[in-house]
N, C-alpha and C positions, 0 to 999 in steps of 0.2 A: 584705507582706514578700516575696511571690513577685515582684511587679514590681520592687521594690528589688533583689532578688538578681539578677534578669536584667539590670537596668540596669547593675549593678556588672560583671557578666560581660561584657556587650557593650561597655561603655565601655572597660574594661581591655583587651579583645581588640582593639578598634578602635585604641587608642593604640599597641599593639604592632605592629600592621599598618602604621600610619602611620610609625613610627620605622624600620620595615624597608624601606618603599618610598621614602621621601623622604630620600635621602642623595646627597652629591656633586652637588647641583643646580647647574646653570648658568643662572642668571636674569639678564636684561638689565635688568629694571624690576620694581619692587614698588611697590604702593600699600598704605598702612597707615591704619587708622581704628579707632575704639573704638565699641562698641555697649552701650547702657545697659540694665540690668534691675534687678530687685529680688529678694532672698532672703526667703522666707517666715519662716523660723525666727528670723531676727534683725531682720527689717524694714529691713534696710540695703541700700544700693546695691551693685551689682556691675557691673564693666565687662568686656566681652569685647573683647580687643585682637586684631585680625586683620592678618596680612600676606598680601597677595593678589598673584598673578602675573596681570596682565591679558592676557598672551599666551596661556598654556595654560589659564587660568581655574582654576588650582590654588590651594589655601590651604595653603602649606607650614608656617606657624606660627600658633599660637593661644595666648593667655594670658588667664586670668581672675583679676581682682583689683581694685584700686582704680585711681584715675587719678592716679598719682604718677610720679616720675621712676624709681623702682625698678621699677615695672611696665613702663614703656617699655624699660628696660634688659632686663627678662626676655624681652620679646617679640623684640627685636633679637638678644639672645644666642641664643635658640633658632633664630632664622633663620640666624645665623652658623654655627652648628654643622651645619646641614643643607646649606650651600653647599660648592661645591668650594673648595679652598685658595685659588685665585687669582681667584675670582669676586668682583667688587665691583659690585653692581647699582646702577642709578640708582634714586631714590626719590622719590615724591610723597606728601605727607600734607596734613592740615588745618593750622591755625596753632598747634597745640600745641607748645610750645617744647621739651618733654622729648624729642621725637623727635631734635632736633639733637644733643643731648648723647649720646643712646644710639648714634646712627649714627657720630658721630665717635669714640666710645670703642671701637667695635668694628671699624671699617675704617680701618686706618692701620698705621704702623710706628714703631718706636723708632729714633732717630738721635742722633748726638752732633754739635752744632754745632762749628765751629772754636773752639778755646781754651776749650771748655766742659769741666767736670769730670763732668757727669752727662748721661745721655740724656734726650731730650725725645720726646714723643709727637707725631707729626704725622699728621693725617687724610690718607687716600689722595688722590692727585691725580686718581684715576679716580672718585671719589665725587661724583656729581652729584645735588643734592637740591633740589627745588622745593616750595613751600607754597602752597596755596590757602586764603586767609584769609577767613573769613566774620564779619561783624559785623552785629548787629541795631541798626538806627537807629530813628528815630521811626516810629510807626505800625506797628511790628514788621516793617518792610521789611528784607530782608537784602542788605547791600552786600558785594560780593566783590572782591578783588584778588589777584593772584599776585605771587610773588617768588621769586627764585633765591637760596638760601642758600649752597650750595657749588657751585663751578664756575661757568662763564659760561652765560648763556642759550642761546647757539648750541650749546654742548656737550650740554646737556640736550635741546635740541630735536633735535639730530642722533641721540641715542640713541632718542628717541621715534620719529622717522622710520625708524630701523633696524628697529624691531619692528612697523612698519606702522600707527603711530598719528599722529594729527595733532600738530603741534608746539604743544601746549597743556598747561599745568600744570592738572590736574584730579584729582579722586578719585571720579569717576563709577563706575568699575568696582567698587571695593571697597564703595561705598555701595550699589550694586545687590546685592552679596553679602550686606550687612547685611539688606537686605530679604528675601532668600532665607532666611537664618537665622530671621528673625522669622516667616515664613510656615510654616516647617517644624519649628521647635521650640516647642512649646506654651508653655513657660516664658518665651519671649521675645516672645510676642504682646503688644500694647498693651492695657491695661485688661482683663487677664485674671485669672481665678481660679486659674490653673494655674502660679503662681510655683513655682520650684524650692524644695524643703524646705530644702536646704543647698547651700552653694557646691560641695561635692564632687558631689552629684547633678547640678547644673547642668553642671559640667565633664564628667561621664560622658556626659550626654546629648548635649552639643555634640560630644564625640569620636565618638560613635556616628553622629550625622548627618554629620559630616565624612567618615567612611569611606564612608557611603552616597553622599554627594555626589561623591566622587572615583571610586568603583569600580562603583556601580550606577545612579545617577541618569542619565537620558539628557540629554545637553546638545545641544539642537537647533542652536545656532549653530556648533558645531564640526564 
């Protein structure tokens, strides 16, 4: 009971600090991915969705839920609320289709075409989005290919060069953060007995670690 009480205190306090610090952000690029784990009380799967800035190594947005379109919308909606009003970051993800719908629903404007009676939603022209698609073939070998979903490849590559990255569609940075989460939060370790008792406990633990990651942990590469 004491541990659960301190977990709730620190998790709630960490979220309050995160909401205070991460506002009006100007991000040029975000990578997004999902992290799988299980909940002990229900023996069900849970997915931790992360939005990661590969330039500052910050994690502005996080969501815990299922792996559905609604969860993708929740992640991008939280990210949108933390960005400056005129900020439209480029994005790279894996091949999950729901990211496309979430991004286009949050970054765009209403306009009325000529002779039309109603307004139409149009994704922003500054939204550049690429996917790294992975597929398992025979003998469990993973084949990958990239594709540009929104914008032209040269536009997305120019944004990558602008932030000092190679012109390559990839998700290596956010996948490395996934590993950092697994190494730092006991409930996320593979083949562990320390699964979170409830989804709320998992959320509080992740919030606590995210504050530690941002404000206390030494980042040797920065």
